[in-house]
N, CA, C, O and the ligand as a Tripos MOL2 file, in Angstrom:
@<TRIPOS>MOLECULE
protein
  205   203    52     0     0
PROTEIN
NO_CHARGES

@<TRIPOS>ATOM
      1 N          45.3600   96.6900   -2.5070 N.3       1 MET1
      2 CA         46.5460   97.3220   -2.3240 C.3       1 MET1
      3 C          47.6940   96.0530   -2.6040 C.2       1 MET1
      4 O          47.5870   94.9100   -2.1590 O.2       1 MET1
      5 N          48.7660   96.5540   -3.4270 N.am      2 PHE2
      6 CA         49.8630   95.6590   -3.7050 C.3       2 PHE2
      7 C          51.1080   95.8060   -3.2630 C.2       2 PHE2
      8 O          51.5750   96.9160   -3.5200 O.2       2 PHE2
      9 N          51.8570   95.0320   -2.6520 N.am      3 ILE3
     10 CA         53.3450   95.0500   -2.5130 C.3       3 ILE3
     11 C          54.0870   94.3440   -3.7020 C.2       3 ILE3
     12 O          53.8300   93.2150   -4.1220 O.2       3 ILE3
     13 N          55.1200   95.2590   -4.2080 N.am      4 CYS4
     14 CA         55.8990   94.9680   -5.1940 C.3       4 CYS4
     15 C          57.2820   95.3560   -5.1830 C.2       4 CYS4
     16 O          57.6850   96.2940   -4.4950 O.2       4 CYS4
     17 N          58.1110   94.5770   -6.0140 N.am      5 CYS5
     18 CA         59.5990   94.9710   -6.1310 C.3       5 CYS5
     19 C          59.6600   96.0410   -7.2010 C.2       5 CYS5
     20 O          58.6830   96.5310   -7.7680 O.2       5 CYS5
     21 N          61.0250   96.3620   -7.4170 N.am      6 GLU6
     22 CA         61.2840   97.6100   -8.3830 C.3       6 GLU6
     23 C          60.7130   96.8680   -9.8100 C.2       6 GLU6
     24 O          60.0720   97.6080  -10.5560 O.2       6 GLU6
     25 N          60.8620   95.7820  -10.1350 N.am      7 GLU7
     26 CA         60.6830   95.1620  -11.3730 C.3       7 GLU7
     27 C          58.9350   95.0630  -11.5480 C.2       7 GLU7
     28 O          58.4450   95.3000  -12.6520 O.2       7 GLU7
     29 N          58.2730   94.7870  -10.6590 N.am      8 HIS8
     30 CA         56.8460   94.7520  -11.0430 C.3       8 HIS8
     31 C          55.9560   96.0150  -10.5580 C.2       8 HIS8
     32 O          54.7440   95.9110  -10.3740 O.2       8 HIS8
     33 N          56.6040   97.0950  -10.3890 N.am      9 ILE9
     34 CA         55.7200   98.3010  -10.0220 C.3       9 ILE9
     35 C          54.8860   98.5850  -11.1010 C.2       9 ILE9
     36 O          53.7190   98.8290  -10.7940 O.2       9 ILE9
     37 N          55.2020   98.6200  -12.3940 N.am     10 GLU10
     38 CA         54.2830   98.9320  -13.5890 C.3      10 GLU10
     39 C          53.1270   97.9450  -13.6790 C.2      10 GLU10
     40 O          52.0690   98.2860  -14.2090 O.2      10 GLU10
     41 N          53.3170   96.6610  -13.1440 N.am     11 LEU11
     42 CA         52.3330   95.7120  -13.3350 C.3      11 LEU11
     43 C          51.3660   95.9360  -12.1490 C.2      11 LEU11
     44 O          50.1410   95.8590  -12.2520 O.2      11 LEU11
     45 N          51.9520   96.1850  -11.1590 N.am     12 ALA12
     46 CA         51.1530   96.6490   -9.9290 C.3      12 ALA12
     47 C          50.0530   97.8750  -10.2190 C.2      12 ALA12
     48 O          48.8280   97.9100  -10.0940 O.2      12 ALA12
     49 N          50.9140   98.7450  -10.6080 N.am     13 ILE13
     50 CA         50.0460  100.0200  -11.1160 C.3      13 ILE13
     51 C          48.7800   99.6530  -11.9220 C.2      13 ILE13
     52 O          47.6460  100.0500  -11.6540 O.2      13 ILE13
     53 N          49.1360   98.8170  -12.9800 N.am     14 ASP14
     54 CA         48.1460   98.3300  -14.2900 C.3      14 ASP14
     55 C          47.0860   97.6470  -13.5880 C.2      14 ASP14
     56 O          45.9300   97.8820  -13.9400 O.2      14 ASP14
     57 N          47.3330   96.7450  -12.5420 N.am     15 MET15
     58 CA         46.3200   95.9530  -11.8680 C.3      15 MET15
     59 C          45.3800   96.8260  -10.8860 C.2      15 MET15
     60 O          44.1950   96.5840  -10.6590 O.2      15 MET15
     61 N          46.1020   97.8380  -10.3750 N.am     16 TYR16
     62 CA         45.3880   98.5980   -9.5210 C.3      16 TYR16
     63 C          44.6090   99.7080  -10.2820 C.2      16 TYR16
     64 O          43.6010  100.2080   -9.7830 O.2      16 TYR16
     65 N          45.0010  100.0200  -11.2790 N.am     17 VAL17
     66 CA         44.0050  101.0320  -12.1500 C.3      17 VAL17
     67 C          42.9530  100.1140  -12.7300 C.2      17 VAL17
     68 O          41.7890  100.5020  -12.6340 O.2      17 VAL17
     69 N          43.1740   99.0240  -13.2820 N.am     18 ASP18
     70 CA         42.0050   97.9560  -13.8880 C.3      18 ASP18
     71 C          40.9130   97.8220  -12.8030 C.2      18 ASP18
     72 O          39.7420   97.9990  -13.1390 O.2      18 ASP18
     73 N          41.2430   97.5020  -11.4380 N.am     19 GLU19
     74 CA         40.3420   97.2540  -10.5450 C.3      19 GLU19
     75 C          39.5300   98.6650   -9.8960 C.2      19 GLU19
     76 O          38.3150   98.7740   -9.7260 O.2      19 GLU19
     77 N          40.4910   99.5920   -9.6260 N.am     20 ILE20
     78 CA         39.9560  100.5200   -8.9170 C.3      20 ILE20
     79 C          39.6860  101.8970   -9.7760 C.2      20 ILE20
     80 O          39.0200  102.8340   -9.3360 O.2      20 ILE20
     81 N          40.2410  101.8740  -10.9280 N.am     21 GLU21
     82 CA         39.8910  102.9560  -11.8310 C.3      21 GLU21
     83 C          40.2290  104.0810  -11.4830 C.2      21 GLU21
     84 O          39.5080  105.0150  -11.8340 O.2      21 GLU21
     85 N          41.2950  104.3210  -10.7740 N.am     22 ARG22
     86 CA         42.0550  105.5540  -10.5920 C.3      22 ARG22
     87 C          43.4090  105.3260  -10.1850 C.2      22 ARG22
     88 O          43.7810  104.2010   -9.8530 O.2      22 ARG22
     89 N          44.2750  106.4600  -10.1910 N.am     23 ALA23
     90 CA         45.7500  106.3680   -9.9800 C.3      23 ALA23
     91 C          45.8850  105.8480   -8.4790 C.2      23 ALA23
     92 O          45.1890  106.3120   -7.5760 O.2      23 ALA23
     93 N          46.9650  104.7100   -8.2540 N.am     24 PRO24
     94 CA         47.2280  104.6970   -6.9110 C.3      24 PRO24
     95 C          48.2830  105.5780   -6.4540 C.2      24 PRO24
     96 O          49.0050  106.2500   -7.1920 O.2      24 PRO24
     97 N          48.3290  105.5300   -5.1230 N.am     25 GLU25
     98 CA         49.3630  106.2000   -4.2920 C.3      25 GLU25
     99 C          50.4900  105.3240   -4.1480 C.2      25 GLU25
    100 O          50.2500  104.2830   -3.5370 O.2      25 GLU25
    101 N          51.7780  105.5090   -4.6050 N.am     26 ILE26
    102 CA         52.9600  104.7660   -4.4190 C.3      26 ILE26
    103 C          53.7040  104.9800   -3.4210 C.2      26 ILE26
    104 O          54.3150  106.0480   -3.4600 O.2      26 ILE26
    105 N          53.8940  104.2060   -2.3650 N.am     27 ILE27
    106 CA         54.9260  104.4270   -1.2910 C.3      27 ILE27
    107 C          56.1620  103.6130   -1.2620 C.2      27 ILE27
    108 O          56.1740  102.3850   -1.3380 O.2      27 ILE27
    109 N          57.1300  104.3230   -1.1550 N.am     28 HIS28
    110 CA         58.5070  103.5390   -1.1780 C.3      28 HIS28
    111 C          58.5700  103.1330    0.2230 C.2      28 HIS28
    112 O          58.3660  103.9750    1.0980 O.2      28 HIS28
    113 N          58.8950  101.6450    0.5810 N.am     29 ILE29
    114 CA         59.0320  101.3480    1.6040 C.3      29 ILE29
    115 C          60.5270  101.4080    2.2420 C.2      29 ILE29
    116 O          61.4250  100.8850    1.5820 O.2      29 ILE29
    117 N          60.8560  102.0320    3.5200 N.am     30 PRO30
    118 CA         62.1950  102.0640    3.9230 C.3      30 PRO30
    119 C          62.8970  100.7520    3.9680 C.2      30 PRO30
    120 O          62.3600   99.6720    4.2160 O.2      30 PRO30
    121 N          64.1720  100.9600    3.6970 N.am     31 VAL31
    122 CA         65.0020   99.7250    3.6300 C.3      31 VAL31
    123 C          64.9180   98.8090    4.8620 C.2      31 VAL31
    124 O          64.9930   97.5840    4.7660 O.2      31 VAL31
    125 N          64.7470   99.5180    6.1190 N.am     32 ASP32
    126 CA         64.7130   98.7460    7.2310 C.3      32 ASP32
    127 C          63.3690   98.0380    7.6720 C.2      32 ASP32
    128 O          63.2440   97.3080    8.6560 O.2      32 ASP32
    129 N          62.4360   98.3680    6.8080 N.am     33 LYS33
    130 CA         61.0320   98.0780    6.9540 C.3      33 LYS33
    131 C          60.4550   97.1860    5.8210 C.2      33 LYS33
    132 O          59.2610   96.9030    5.7190 O.2      33 LYS33
    133 N          61.4680   96.7630    4.9590 N.am     34 GLN34
    134 CA         61.1520   95.9520    3.8280 C.3      34 GLN34
    135 C          61.1090   94.3620    4.4080 C.2      34 GLN34
    136 O          62.0830   93.6200    4.5320 O.2      34 GLN34
    137 N          59.9270   94.1060    4.6770 N.am     35 GLU35
    138 CA         59.7900   92.6930    5.4030 C.3      35 GLU35
    139 C          58.9850   91.8230    4.5580 C.2      35 GLU35
    140 O          59.0220   90.5970    4.6610 O.2      35 GLU35
    141 N          58.1580   92.5370    3.6080 N.am     36 LYS36
    142 CA         57.3260   91.5510    2.8370 C.3      36 LYS36
    143 C          57.9170   91.1530    1.5340 C.2      36 LYS36
    144 O          58.8170   91.8150    1.0180 O.2      36 LYS36
    145 N          57.3140   89.8380    0.8730 N.am     37 LYS37
    146 CA         57.6810   89.7430   -0.5210 C.3      37 LYS37
    147 C          56.8340   90.3030   -1.5050 C.2      37 LYS37
    148 O          55.6880   90.6120   -1.1790 O.2      37 LYS37
    149 N          57.2610   90.4910   -2.7510 N.am     38 CYS38
    150 CA         56.6750   91.0800   -3.6890 C.3      38 CYS38
    151 C          55.4590   90.1300   -4.0680 C.2      38 CYS38
    152 O          55.4710   88.9150   -3.8730 O.2      38 CYS38
    153 N          54.4410   90.8180   -4.6170 N.am     39 GLN39
    154 CA         53.2830   89.5570   -4.7240 C.3      39 GLN39
    155 C          53.4590   89.1210   -6.0770 C.2      39 GLN39
    156 O          52.5050   88.5300   -6.5840 O.2      39 GLN39
    157 N          54.3390   89.2700   -6.6570 N.am     40 PHE40
    158 CA         54.2530   88.8300   -8.1510 C.3      40 PHE40
    159 C          55.6650   87.9260   -8.4830 C.2      40 PHE40
    160 O          55.8770   87.2240   -9.4720 O.2      40 PHE40
    161 N          56.4630   88.1580   -7.4370 N.am     41 CYS41
    162 CA         57.6290   87.2830   -7.3700 C.3      41 CYS41
    163 C          58.2300   86.9440   -6.1910 C.2      41 CYS41
    164 O          57.6140   87.2890   -5.1820 O.2      41 CYS41
    165 N          59.4510   86.2580   -6.0110 N.am     42 GLN42
    166 CA         59.9820   86.0510   -4.6030 C.3      42 GLN42
    167 C          60.8290   87.0880   -4.2410 C.2      42 GLN42
    168 O          61.3530   86.9310   -3.1380 O.2      42 GLN42
    169 N          61.1790   88.3020   -4.9570 N.am     43 LYS43
    170 CA         61.8250   89.5620   -4.3650 C.3      43 LYS43
    171 C          61.2600   90.0220   -3.2740 C.2      43 LYS43
    172 O          60.0970   89.7380   -2.9870 O.2      43 LYS43
    173 N          62.1800   90.9490   -2.3810 N.am     44 GLN44
    174 CA         61.7270   91.8110   -1.4610 C.3      44 GLN44
    175 C          60.9280   92.8750   -2.1330 C.2      44 GLN44
    176 O          61.3070   93.5540   -3.0870 O.2      44 GLN44
    177 N          59.6500   92.9490   -1.4580 N.am     45 GLY45
    178 CA         58.7250   94.1050   -1.6000 C.3      45 GLY45
    179 C          59.4030   95.5750   -1.4850 C.2      45 GLY45
    180 O          59.9840   95.8290   -0.4300 O.2      45 GLY45
    181 N          59.3710   96.3900   -2.3350 N.am     46 VAL46
    182 CA         59.9320   97.6120   -2.0340 C.3      46 VAL46
    183 C          58.8820   98.7830   -2.2600 C.2      46 VAL46
    184 O          59.2340   99.8960   -1.8720 O.2      46 VAL46
    185 N          57.6870   98.6590   -2.8200 N.am     47 TYR47
    186 CA         56.7090   99.6200   -2.9650 C.3      47 TYR47
    187 C          55.4990   99.1220   -2.3590 C.2      47 TYR47
    188 O          55.2760   97.9120   -2.3250 O.2      47 TYR47
    189 N          54.6640  100.0130   -1.8550 N.am     48 VAL48
    190 CA         53.2450   99.6060   -1.7490 C.3      48 VAL48
    191 C          52.4590  100.3720   -2.6970 C.2      48 VAL48
    192 O          52.5860  101.5930   -2.7840 O.2      48 VAL48
    193 N          51.7010   99.7440   -3.3680 N.am     49 VAL49
    194 CA         50.8020  100.5760   -4.4190 C.3      49 VAL49
    195 C          49.2080  100.5980   -3.9050 C.2      49 VAL49
    196 O          48.5220   99.5790   -3.9850 O.2      49 VAL49
    197 N          48.8170  101.5330   -3.5060 N.am     50 GLY50
    198 CA         47.4370  101.6170   -2.8850 C.3      50 GLY50
    199 C          47.0160  102.7910   -2.4440 C.2      50 GLY50
    200 O          47.7110  103.7710   -2.7130 O.2      50 GLY50
    201 N          45.9150  102.9470   -1.7480 N.am     51 ASN51
    202 CA         45.4670  104.2720   -1.0260 C.3      51 ASN51
    203 C          45.1410  103.8320    0.5060 C.2      51 ASN51
    204 O          44.7610  104.6720    1.3220 O.2      51 ASN51
    205 ZN         58.3920   91.2420   -8.3080 Zn       52 ZN52
@<TRIPOS>BOND
     1     1     2 1
     2     2     3 1
     3     3     4 2
     4     3     5 am
     5     5     6 1
     6     6     7 1
     7     7     8 2
     8     7     9 am
     9     9    10 1
    10    10    11 1
    11    11    12 2
    12    11    13 am
    13    13    14 1
    14    14    15 1
    15    15    16 2
    16    15    17 am
    17    17    18 1
    18    18    19 1
    19    19    20 2
    20    19    21 am
    21    21    22 1
    22    22    23 1
    23    23    24 2
    24    23    25 am
    25    25    26 1
    26    26    27 1
    27    27    28 2
    28    27    29 am
    29    29    30 1
    30    30    31 1
    31    31    32 2
    32    31    33 am
    33    33    34 1
    34    34    35 1
    35    35    36 2
    36    35    37 am
    37    37    38 1
    38    38    39 1
    39    39    40 2
    40    39    41 am
    41    41    42 1
    42    42    43 1
    43    43    44 2
    44    43    45 am
    45    45    46 1
    46    46    47 1
    47    47    48 2
    48    47    49 am
    49    49    50 1
    50    50    51 1
    51    51    52 2
    52    51    53 am
    53    53    54 1
    54    54    55 1
    55    55    56 2
    56    55    57 am
    57    57    58 1
    58    58    59 1
    59    59    60 2
    60    59    61 am
    61    61    62 1
    62    62    63 1
    63    63    64 2
    64    63    65 am
    65    65    66 1
    66    66    67 1
    67    67    68 2
    68    67    69 am
    69    69    70 1
    70    70    71 1
    71    71    72 2
    72    71    73 am
    73    73    74 1
    74    74    75 1
    75    75    76 2
    76    75    77 am
    77    77    78 1
    78    78    79 1
    79    79    80 2
    80    79    81 am
    81    81    82 1
    82    82    83 1
    83    83    84 2
    84    83    85 am
    85    85    86 1
    86    86    87 1
    87    87    88 2
    88    87    89 am
    89    89    90 1
    90    90    91 1
    91    91    92 2
    92    91    93 am
    93    93    94 1
    94    94    95 1
    95    95    96 2
    96    95    97 am
    97    97    98 1
    98    98    99 1
    99    99   100 2
   100    99   101 am
   101   101   102 1
   102   102   103 1
   103   103   104 2
   104   103   105 am
   105   105   106 1
   106   106   107 1
   107   107   108 2
   108   107   109 am
   109   109   110 1
   110   110   111 1
   111   111   112 2
   112   111   113 am
   113   113   114 1
   114   114   115 1
   115   115   116 2
   116   115   117 am
   117   117   118 1
   118   118   119 1
   119   119   120 2
   120   119   121 am
   121   121   122 1
   122   122   123 1
   123   123   124 2
   124   123   125 am
   125   125   126 1
   126   126   127 1
   127   127   128 2
   128   127   129 am
   129   129   130 1
   130   130   131 1
   131   131   132 2
   132   131   133 am
   133   133   134 1
   134   134   135 1
   135   135   136 2
   136   135   137 am
   137   137   138 1
   138   138   139 1
   139   139   140 2
   140   139   141 am
   141   141   142 1
   142   142   143 1
   143   143   144 2
   144   143   145 am
   145   145   146 1
   146   146   147 1
   147   147   148 2
   148   147   149 am
   149   149   150 1
   150   150   151 1
   151   151   152 2
   152   151   153 am
   153   153   154 1
   154   154   155 1
   155   155   156 2
   156   155   157 am
   157   157   158 1
   158   158   159 1
   159   159   160 2
   160   159   161 am
   161   161   162 1
   162   162   163 1
   163   163   164 2
   164   163   165 am
   165   165   166 1
   166   166   167 1
   167   167   168 2
   168   167   169 am
   169   169   170 1
   170   170   171 1
   171   171   172 2
   172   171   173 am
   173   173   174 1
   174   174   175 1
   175   175   176 2
   176   175   177 am
   177   177   178 1
   178   178   179 1
   179   179   180 2
   180   179   181 am
   181   181   182 1
   182   182   183 1
   183   183   184 2
   184   183   185 am
   185   185   186 1
   186   186   187 1
   187   187   188 2
   188   187   189 am
   189   189   190 1
   190   190   191 1
   191   191   192 2
   192   191   193 am
   193   193   194 1
   194   194   195 1
   195   195   196 2
   196   195   197 am
   197   197   198 1
   198   198   199 1
   199   199   200 2
   200   199   201 am
   201   201   202 1
   202   202   203 1
   203   203   204 2
@<TRIPOS>SUBSTRUCTURE
     1 MET1         2 RESIDUE 1 A MET
     2 PHE2         6 RESIDUE 1 A PHE
     3 ILE3        10 RESIDUE 1 A ILE
     4 CYS4        14 RESIDUE 1 A CYS
     5 CYS5        18 RESIDUE 1 A CYS
     6 GLU6        22 RESIDUE 1 A GLU
     7 GLU7        26 RESIDUE 1 A GLU
     8 HIS8        30 RESIDUE 1 A HIS
     9 ILE9        34 RESIDUE 1 A ILE
    10 GLU10       38 RESIDUE 1 A GLU
    11 LEU11       42 RESIDUE 1 A LEU
    12 ALA12       46 RESIDUE 1 A ALA
    13 ILE13       50 RESIDUE 1 A ILE
    14 ASP14       54 RESIDUE 1 A ASP
    15 MET15       58 RESIDUE 1 A MET
    16 TYR16       62 RESIDUE 1 A TYR
    17 VAL17       66 RESIDUE 1 A VAL
    18 ASP18       70 RESIDUE 1 A ASP
    19 GLU19       74 RESIDUE 1 A GLU
    20 ILE20       78 RESIDUE 1 A ILE
    21 GLU21       82 RESIDUE 1 A GLU
    22 ARG22       86 RESIDUE 1 A ARG
    23 ALA23       90 RESIDUE 1 A ALA
    24 PRO24       94 RESIDUE 1 A PRO
    25 GLU25       98 RESIDUE 1 A GLU
    26 ILE26      102 RESIDUE 1 A ILE
    27 ILE27      106 RESIDUE 1 A ILE
    28 HIS28      110 RESIDUE 1 A HIS
    29 ILE29      114 RESIDUE 1 A ILE
    30 PRO30      118 RESIDUE 1 A PRO
    31 VAL31      122 RESIDUE 1 A VAL
    32 ASP32      126 RESIDUE 1 A ASP
    33 LYS33      130 RESIDUE 1 A LYS
    34 GLN34      134 RESIDUE 1 A GLN
    35 GLU35      138 RESIDUE 1 A GLU
    36 LYS36      142 RESIDUE 1 A LYS
    37 LYS37      146 RESIDUE 1 A LYS
    38 CYS38      150 RESIDUE 1 A CYS
    39 GLN39      154 RESIDUE 1 A GLN
    40 PHE40      158 RESIDUE 1 A PHE
    41 CYS41      162 RESIDUE 1 A CYS
    42 GLN42      166 RESIDUE 1 A GLN
    43 LYS43      170 RESIDUE 1 A LYS
    44 GLN44      174 RESIDUE 1 A GLN
    45 GLY45      178 RESIDUE 1 A GLY
    46 VAL46      182 RESIDUE 1 A VAL
    47 TYR47      186 RESIDUE 1 A TYR
    48 VAL48      190 RESIDUE 1 A VAL
    49 VAL49      194 RESIDUE 1 A VAL
    50 GLY50      198 RESIDUE 1 A GLY
    51 ASN51      202 RESIDUE 1 A ASN
    52 ZN52       205 GROUP 0 **** ****
């Protein structure tokens, strides 16, 4: 499962598909719950990519 920003959503999906070999569920984190950083940069995480 990945947490990522707007910029790295495609990268996170690619990595998920490479590893798990199926399409991930993508959840948009509500603004007031965005407390984790993107796993690929230092921006605020906006999406959870996983199942
Ligand atoms: Zn990022």
